[in-house]
Phi, psi and omega in degrees: 000128180281127179292136179218122179240172180211156169238129189229075181282153170263131183280059181248007179182173178290161184293112180288149179301325177295319178293322178298321178293322176299316177299317181298315180297319177297317181296313180298318181297316179296315181293323179299321183265007181066029183260205183239148178239125185247142174249122181236129179265113182267089190253030183280346174277085190292333180287321186261341181289132181225143180300323182298324179289320178300313180300316181295319179299313181297315181294322179294319178297318178297317181299323179283349180087017181266092181273160180236165195249014180204163177302150177303144177244133178244128182297326182291348175274357190241021184301323181295326180293316179295323179298318180301314182289328176295318178298322178299314180294323177296315181298329181269003177077016182263352178213161181227148174270136186256124175063203183275344180284193182255007180300136180234133181240135181270137178276094183293131181291140182265070181223171174289135181239125182214165176205160177264100182286134184300327183262323190253359181079204184289130176231133181227146176231149175272111181298341179294340182270356183261137175283159173301145191261127173289129180263310177238134175282173186297339178270007178085358179277133183286154171281163183306308187295328179285311182299319182299316180297313180299311184297314182297323178292308185294333180270358177070031181292125182265331182225122176261103181253114186209173183292156182294345176293349178266001180303320181291341177279334186300315179293343175280332183272325184303315178299331178291321176303314182294315183296327182268356180074026181270147170285134184276135176287170173276137181257139176222111183257112185272153183292156177285158171272129184248152171285175182292345174272007177068017170262163183302135182303123182215180185297337179290344176271357183117205181297138181234348183259152176302321180303316180302315183286328175297313180294334180278356176093017174284154181269140181299323180298321181290320179296315179299315179301312183293316180297323181300324184271004173272088179105354177225150179222139175287352171102005183223027181060022180287133183249336174246119186220126180291155184301318181299320179289325176302312180299316182297322188263349189292135172209149178290335181296336181262010175272127182284163182258355179259157183301144180258132183273125178276118182241108186295327179295323179291321178293323175300318180298314179299317180299319179297322178297323178288323176301315183287345179276346179291152173293155179306320182292318179296316181294323177301316178299318179294318179297317180297314178302317182295316180292321177297315181296329181283343182087000179295325178231157178247351175208158182296135176295167177305137191302315181297318176299318182293327176299315180293319178300315181297316179298325183289327187252356182296331179269353187253342184260127178255331179225132186301330181298336181281342185301310182302314182292326180288333190238010185304329184296341177288334192248349180257155181292323183243156179224076183295144178264161183268187184299321180296316177296324180299318180297319181297313186288336181273358181282333187243112183292343182277350187298318180304317179294319179297316181299318181296314181294322179292323177298318177296320179299312181292322182297333183276353184286126176284333179241127183249027175287170183305310185296318180295317179296316181296315181300312181296322182293318180292321176295323178295316180300318179296316182295322182278337179083040177238150178279165176302319180296318180292331188263311191292315184297311177298320179294325177300315180298318182294322185275325186249340186078004186243153177280335179226152178198173171297185181315132188301313184292321174300316183296312179300317180300319181284326175300325176099156184298310186300310182292318181299312181297315181299318183289322178297316180292322178294322179296319179298316180295319181296318180291320178298319180295333180272003178089012179262109176195150183285165180271000000 
């Protein structure tokens, strides 16, 4: 039997990270078994379904690399098919038409209903507690539970892999499989993704859609890697796993039955690992794209300078969205410091004089490469009689406006002679104006 799975989103919102993981698990299972993965758009909620959401869901799946193996299927294109099966059940006395409208109700059997869930084992419900199920509403549109059964049968779905929030729907669907003479697929209900407070992941925990993370500069490979390990493990505490290895090792038996905690810091770490795995040239291109998109630059910087910039930040950036804010001082004329920096600079009355002399020192350098800047700076510290701690931290604030940065000498060299000198002199003037100056 050829394995066939499906992902069936409703276009009533952007693709949620939990839904993306459901799509990923279905995709991995199908690819592992050499089967097929189907995408079905469940658009019967006509009031809430919107084309913009459908487009975003499709684009997000493509961005994540989750391709499908057949043309898209839309439930609203299949109303005649649902009507046909409803008429069959009516003719066999298993369903009734209500009133003058077209609403059709299924006579749910009052028996114990159970199935062997691939992830959770045996699950049983008392059918006596279930109401008869509406199959078609008065406007001829099918209800969720009826349409899903028909579609999964006609598409030959062998495994229904979905969130545990659908467990309560399964006992409503199983009697329909029996009544229609359909072979029942295997059900696997995966745990929900939870926030760190162990409630279901929602907007109060922060960004929840794939779109949000894409816009924030996360990498699709990193998102797929992180989502795969939310509730599944390859079995060796491995945290970075390539897609090909994921496909090779994926099994439903290794999917846990308890909720998986979404930890944004962990996802940032995974994203950072993927950033550092890129070749220098590829990462340089990504950095340039990010800076252009932010508006910090309007054209790519000189290639040699950009090579050095990329080398400086490849170990420091975990999410591409952070790059512009972390590095804005390289591209703007001024680099103002904040209140914390202000306190640091006002502690030492000798700093205005030191900044002016250091600016003169840098201005005299014929070569502004890293080695030249470091040599001159260290000789300056010795001549002035200040330690690296006394000198570097205040100068960093004056040149970058930041309390932290990559290596100071590398940073000054990349900021460039003109900007570094100008900022040091401006810092000295600002401090003097505030009454900070030596005797």
